[in-house]
C-alpha positions in Angstrom: 51.3 23.8 -17.8 53.2 27.3 -16.2 53.7 30.5 -18.0 57.0 30.7 -17.3 58.1 27.3 -18.2 57.7 28.3 -22.0 59.7 31.5 -21.2 62.4 29.9 -19.7 62.5 27.2 -23.1 62.6 30.0 -25.2 65.3 31.9 -23.2 67.3 28.7 -23.1 67.1 28.8 -19.3 65.9 24.7 -19.2 68.3 22.1 -18.3 67.6 18.8 -20.6 65.7 17.3 -18.1 62.8 20.1 -17.7 63.2 20.0 -22.0 62.4 16.4 -21.8 59.3 16.5 -19.3 58.1 19.5 -20.8 58.0 18.0 -24.3 56.4 14.8 -23.0 53.8 17.0 -21.2 53.1 18.5 -24.5 52.7 15.5 -26.4 50.3 14.3 -23.9 48.6 17.6 -24.0 48.1 17.1 -28.0 47.4 13.3 -28.0 44.9 14.3 -25.0 43.3 17.1 -27.2 43.2 14.5 -30.5 41.0 11.9 -28.8 38.3 14.2 -27.4 38.6 15.6 -30.9 37.9 11.7 -32.5 35.5 11.2 -29.7 33.6 14.1 -30.7 33.4 13.7 -34.2 32.5 9.9 -33.5 29.3 11.2 -31.7 28.3 13.1 -34.6 28.4 10.8 -37.0 27.1 7.5 -35.5 24.2 9.3 -32.6 23.8 12.6 -34.1 25.2 14.5 -31.0 26.9 17.5 -31.8 29.0 18.6 -28.7 29.3 22.4 -29.7 26.2 22.9 -31.6 23.7 20.9 -29.2 21.0 18.3 -30.6 20.8 17.9 -33.9 17.3 18.3 -35.6 16.7 14.4 -35.6 17.5 13.8 -32.1 15.0 16.9 -31.2 12.2 15.3 -33.2 12.9 11.9 -31.7 12.3 13.3 -28.4 9.1 14.9 -29.1 7.8 11.7 -30.7 8.7 9.9 -27.3 6.9 13.3 -25.5 4.0 13.0 -27.4 4.2 9.4 -27.2 3.9 9.1 -23.3 1.5 12.0 -23.1 -1.0 9.8 -25.6 -0.5 6.6 -23.0 -1.0 8.7 -20.4 -4.7 10.3 -21.7 -5.6 6.4 -22.8 -4.6 4.9 -19.5 -6.6 7.9 -17.7 -9.9 7.6 -20.3 -9.4 3.5 -19.0 -9.5 4.3 -15.4 -12.5 7.0 -15.8 -14.4 4.3 -17.9 -14.1 1.3 -15.6 -15.0 3.5 -12.7 -17.9 4.8 -14.6 -19.0 1.3 -15.6 -18.3 -0.9 -12.7 -21.1 -0.9 -10.9 -21.9 0.1 -7.3 -21.4 -1.8 -4.0 -25.0 -2.9 -3.2 -25.6 -1.2 -0.4 -28.0 -4.0 1.1 -24.9 -6.6 1.1 -22.8 -4.0 2.6 -25.5 -3.8 5.6 -26.2 -7.2 5.7 -22.7 -8.5 6.2 -22.7 -6.2 9.0 -25.1 -7.7 10.5 -23.5 -11.0 10.3 -20.6 -9.6 11.6 -22.6 -8.1 14.7 -24.6 -11.3 15.0 -23.8 -12.6 18.4 -26.9 -15.2 19.1 -24.8 -16.3 22.3 -24.6 -20.0 24.3 -22.3 -20.1 27.3 -21.5 -23.8 29.0 -23.3 -23.0 32.0 -26.7 -23.0 29.6 -25.3 -25.9 27.8 -25.3 -27.8 31.3 -28.2 -26.9 32.4 -30.3 -28.1 29.0 -28.6 -31.1 28.8 -27.1 -32.5 32.3 -24.1 -32.1 34.4 -21.7 -34.4 32.9 -22.9 -32.8 28.7 -20.3 -34.5 25.7 -17.4 -33.1 25.7 -17.6 -32.4 22.2 -20.4 -30.3 22.9 -18.4 -28.1 25.0 -15.8 -27.8 23.1 -17.9 -27.0 20.0 -19.5 -24.3 22.2 -16.4 -22.8 23.8 -14.9 -22.3 20.3 -18.3 -20.6 19.1 -18.2 -18.5 22.2 -14.9 -17.1 21.5 -15.4 -16.2 18.3 -13.7 -19.5 16.6 -16.0 -20.1 14.2 -13.9 -21.9 11.7 -13.3 -24.2 14.6 -16.6 -24.4 15.8 -18.1 -25.2 12.5 -15.3 -28.5 12.6 -16.4 -29.5 16.2 -20.1 -29.2 15.4 -19.8 -31.0 12.0 -17.8 -33.8 14.4 -20.9 -33.8 17.0 -23.3 -34.0 14.2 -21.6 -37.1 12.5 -22.0 -38.8 15.7 -25.7 -38.4 15.5 -25.4 -36.2 19.4 -26.5 -32.5 17.5 -29.6 -31.6 18.4 -31.7 -28.3 17.3 -29.5 -25.6 19.2 -26.1 -27.0 17.9 -27.5 -27.3 14.8 -28.5 -23.9 15.0 -25.2 -22.5 16.3 -23.2 -24.5 13.8 -25.4 -23.1 11.2 -24.4 -19.6 12.7 -20.8 -20.2 12.4 -21.4 -21.5 8.8 -22.8 -18.4 8.0 -19.9 -16.3 10.0 -17.3 -17.9 7.8 -19.4 -17.5 4.4 -20.5 -20.4 3.8 -24.0 -19.3 3.0 -25.5 -22.3 1.6 -24.5 -24.9 3.8 -25.5 -22.9 6.3 -29.2 -22.9 5.0 -29.3 -26.8 5.0 -27.8 -26.7 8.5 -30.4 -23.9 9.5 -33.4 -26.2 7.8 -32.7 -29.3 9.8 -32.6 -26.9 13.2 -35.8 -25.5 12.4 -37.0 -29.0 11.6 -36.1 -30.4 15.3 -37.7 -27.4 16.5 -35.1 -24.5 17.2 -35.8 -21.3 18.1 -37.2 -20.1 15.1 -37.1 -16.5 15.1 -33.3 -16.7 15.5 -33.7 -19.6 12.8 -35.6 -16.7 10.5 -33.1 -13.9 11.0 -30.1 -16.3 10.5 -31.6 -17.6 6.9 -32.8 -14.2 6.0 -29.4 -13.1 6.2 -27.9 -16.2 4.5 -30.2 -15.7 1.3 -29.3 -12.4 1.0 -25.3 -13.2 0.8 -26.5 -15.9 -1.6 -28.3 -13.6 -4.0 -31.4 -14.9 -3.3 -32.9 -11.3 -2.7 -36.5 -11.6 -3.4 -36.8 -14.6 -0.9 -35.0 -12.5 1.4 -37.5 -10.1 1.3 -39.9 -12.3 2.0 -39.0 -13.7 4.9 -38.2 -10.0 6.7 -41.7 -9.0 5.8 -42.8 -11.9 8.0 -40.2 -11.1 10.5 -41.3 -7.4 10.9 -44.9 -8.3 10.7 -44.6 -11.1 13.5 -42.8 -8.8 15.8 -39.9 -11.6 15.8 -36.5 -11.8 16.5 -34.2 -8.5 15.3 -37.6 -6.9 13.9 -36.1 -3.6 13.8 -33.0 -4.4 11.9 -35.2 -6.8 9.7 -37.4 -3.4 9.1 -33.9 -1.7 8.1 -32.8 -4.0 5.7 -36.2 -4.6 4.0 -36.3 -0.7 3.4 -33.1 -0.4 2.1 -34.0 -3.6 -0.4 -37.1 -2.0 -1.8 -35.5 1.5 -2.2 -33.1 -0.5 -4.5 -36.2 -2.0 -6.6 
């Protein structure tokens, strides 16, 4: 509302229509102020919120309680995290090394060697298994070598590659069983001993692993340097 409107009203210079408009505007303004006051009174009465005086003491106390509760929760979580961190056993370094050695294991066989060892027309299943093994598809190789073995066509070398594939996919116990069969049929003992040592360690057979590693080192067998490093790590953890 402009000041000259009031001046015109008091000086009698307003038309009836202007007087009516001014009256309606005054009524709306009054009702608006009354509503604001009513809302302020309700907020203060029901929720303890005062628009003019700021938060009441009860509201401040509630906020302080919430803050202290939140702080206590954060401290409790931090203490729990620290307790878990200190209480959690450190990763077995020898297992980490063994897993790296398993990942790096590369007892390679290629189809040309297969043909030389088993004739110019080797079984299709054997070629497929070797191809999967050579490409690093160890899960596929396990399946194919299992089929070859089920037909009675697997020899000592097939069983060794089958065992290595099982080692690669983390089936330690199955790996050890297949490697034992390969050894019994005259498979290459150096490679088999190394694979068995790794499988036993991954399977938690630490004492047996150390004995096998000592034999590899003493016989200057396959992977003797890696066997010596792994044995040294195991002995440090005793």
